[in-house]
N, C-alpha and C positions, 0 to 999 in steps of 0.2 A: 446941622446941614444935611445929615443923613435922612432925617425925617422929612425935610423939604424935598430932597431928591426922590424919596419913596412916594411922596404925594404927587410929584410931577410925573413919575413913572405910571402911577395909577391914572392920571389924567390922560397920558398918551394912550394907555390901554383903552380907556373909555372912548376916545376919539376913533381909534382903530375899529372898535366893535360897532360904532355908529357909521362906519364907512367913510369917515372924513379924513383918514390918514392921521399920522402922528401930529400932536399939537406943536411939536418942535420948539418947546421952551428950553432954553439953556439951563443946564444943571449947575448947582453950586460946586465949587472946588472943595474937595475933601482935604482936610489938613494932613500933611505928611509926617506929623509927629505924634507920639503917643499921648493919650490923655494925661492931664496934669495930675501928678501924685506927689506926696511928700517925700523929700529925700531923707537920708538917714538921720542927720542932725535934727531936722524938723520933726521926724517921728518920735525921737527921744524926748524932745521938748513937749510935744503933744501928750505923750503918755505920762510924763511927769506932772503936767498940768492937771490931767485927769486924776492922778493919784492924790494930788493935793486939794482937789476940789471938795468942798465940804458936804455936798448933797449926794446921798447914796443913790437916789434915782438917776441923777444926771450922770454919775460915773458909769453906771451900767449902760445907759442909753448911748453915751459917747463912744463906748468901746465896740458897739455892734457893727458899724460900718468897717472899722479897722480890723477886727478879728473874725467877723462873720460875713463881710461883704454886703450887708443889708443896705437897701435904699432907705431913705427916711420914711417913706410911705410904708415899707415893709416893717420897719421897727415899731411905728405907732399902731400898726394893725395887729401886732402880736397880742394874743390872749394868754392868760396865766397857764392854761393847759398846753400851750404851744411850747413851753419850756420844759423839757423832759430830761431831768438829771437823775442819774443812778449813782451808785456808790463809786463807780469807776469811770463812767462815760456820760455823755449828754448830747442831745441834739435840739436844735430849734426847728420847729415846723413852721415854715414860712409860706404865706399865701401871697404870691407875687402877681405880676401883671397878667391879665387875662384869666385870673382864677387858677393859675398853675401853682401846684403845691410842690415844695422841695424841702428836703431835710438837710440842714447844715450842721456839721459837728461843732460842738461847743469847745472852743480853744481853752486850754488850761488857764490862761490869763483872764478869760471871760467868765469862767465858772464861779469864782468866789464873789465878784461884783454882782452877778445875777442872784446868787443865793442871799447875799446881804440885802439886796433890794426886795426880794420876795419876803424876807423876814420883816423888814420895815414897812412894807406895803400893807401888812395886816393892820397897822395902826392908823392908816389914812382913812379919811372920810369916805363912806360908802364902799369901802374895799370889799366887803363880803357880798355886796349886791352887784358889783361890777366885774365883768370878765376881763376887761382890758388889763394888759400887763403894766403899762405906764399910765399913771393917773395924773390929772392936774390937781390943783389945790382945792377945787370944788368937788373932787371925787369922780369926775367924768374922765373919759378917755383923753389923753394928751393929744393935741392936734399936731399936724406937721409943722405948722407955724410956731407953736410953742416949742417943739423939739428943735427947730432951726435956731431959735433964740438961745437954746442951751449950747449948741455947737459954737455959735458966734461968741458967747461969753467965755467959754473955755479957751477958744482960739486967742482971744484978746489977752487972757491971763497967761497963755503960753508965750506971748510976745513974738508970734511968728511973723516973718516978713511978708508972706503972701497970705491973702484971705484963705481961710480953711473952712470948708463946709462938710456936711455928711457925705456928699457925693465925692469929694476929693479923698475922704477916708476910704470910701468904697473903691475908688480908682487905685488907691495905695494897696489895698487888699489884693485886687486882681493883678496888679503889676508885680507884686512880690511873688505871687504864686507862679505866674507865667515866666518871669525872669529866673525863678528858681528851678525851672525845668519841668514843672508839672504838666501833665497831659491836658490839652485844650478841652477835651470832652469833660474831664473831671472838673476843671475850673468853670466851664460853662454851666454845668449842673449846679455847682455850689453858688455861683453868682446869679443864677436865674436868667441866663442869656439863651434865647432860642436859637440864635445863629452863631456859628463859629466865626464867621467873617467879622462879627462885631468885636471878637476878642483879638484877632490878629493885629489890630491897630496898636495893641499894647506892646507888641514886640518891636515897634518902630522906635527910632531914637527920640529921646526927649531933648528939650532945649539944653538941659544940664549936660546930657551926653555930648552934644555938639561942642559946648564950651570946654568940656573935659578933654575932648579929642585934641585941642590945641596944645596940650602939654607936650606932645611929641615934637613940636617945632623947635628948631635951634634958635637960641638967642645969644647975643654977644654980651657976656657978663663983664 
């Protein structure tokens, strides 16, 4: 809806510049709740399903939105040199929307899965000739569609009630940081958001928050 409203604002601007006045098209109503994210129990089930998943590549891929806030396009665009792990620390060099580059610290729980995949990747077809971090079975770069299928399969294995995608994993990353009290500028830089207004919606109540609020009401037992 925000993209629609931005496009309509651009149309208004075009009309004004042509001397025609605003186009006057009604805007879409923006939701008053935070983007959907996994709650605590769902997060545990998701992480356990990843831990039990038999494929090393998929385990590393599935953790990137949750622990690094990557979009699925960001993840499949990663090259091997973009994973920079030292003895104590590590960062991901992420090329996001508009060619903007950001560095995201590698979470401790993400470090070993990435190292395991880098070790196994050497045995894959065309691995030495291909820069892509995540390969498909033919030795080419894994596509966003192929990566989405990985998330869908793991979510089904986790038995989650609600559909879980890479984007929901990313929303969960951002939600946890903001509700944990982290500075908006820091979170925006890590998540690759150009505008702080985009992040403020995460501080709004979720549907779960609204249901949880009912616990204060008196009932006759």
